N, C-alpha and C positions, 0 to 999 in steps of 0.2 A: 562186254560193256552194258551199260543200261539203257533201258527201252525210252525214250522221249514221248513225254505226254502230249497228246494233243493240244494245241492251244485254245481251240473252244471247247474243251471238253469241261462239264457244269459238276458242280460241287457234288453231287450224288456220285458220279459217274468216277469222281475222281477217288473217293472215299472208298466206293465198292472195290474200285483196283487194287488200291493201294492195301486194303484192310485184308481183302483177301492173301495178298502178296506175304503179307507180313506174317498173317497169323499163321501161317504154311511155313514160314519159313520158325516161327516160335515152336509149332508143333514138333517139325520134325528136331529143331534143336532140344527139346525134351526127349523125344524118343531117345535122341544121343544121349543125355543125360542118362536115361533108364536105364543104357548098357552096362552102367558101372555098379548093378546089382546083379550083376554075375559076381556070385562070392568063390567062383572057380578063378578068376582071376584078380581079381581086387579083395582086398581086406578092411573093414570099415566097422563101427561099432555103432549101436542105435543114437549114439549121440551126435554122430558124425550126418544121419539122415535127417535128424532132427533139425539138425542147423541147415542143412542144403533147402528142405522145404519150407523151412521158417524165412528163408530168405526170398526165396521162391511166392512166397505167400504174401510176404511184407511188400513186395512190387507189383505182384495183382492188384492187390486193394488199393494201392496207389492211384492206379493206373483207371482202373473200373471206378474209382472216385472221381476222377474229373471227364468221366463222361455222364455221371450223375448231375451234374452242378443245373441246377435250374436254368431253364431258356428265359425265364422275364425276369427281370431285377427287381426287388422289392425297392421300397421305400424306405429309407429309414425315417422312423418317430419316436420319439421319446415320450 
């Protein structure tokens, strides 16, 4: 069961709480993915590994781009 967030939690505190929990969950999942590198248990080729990390890199880059958006809106001019 998930913890309920305090109703009076400010945006910064909410971000820190959620980002920490979600980042730790991603790191744990990546560690588990790393278990697939065990050649005594799994068989894979270089292209398989490249496809896995290409997919991870693409998703990570998309997410990073969402954080890099400018905060001030620029006015369009011709």
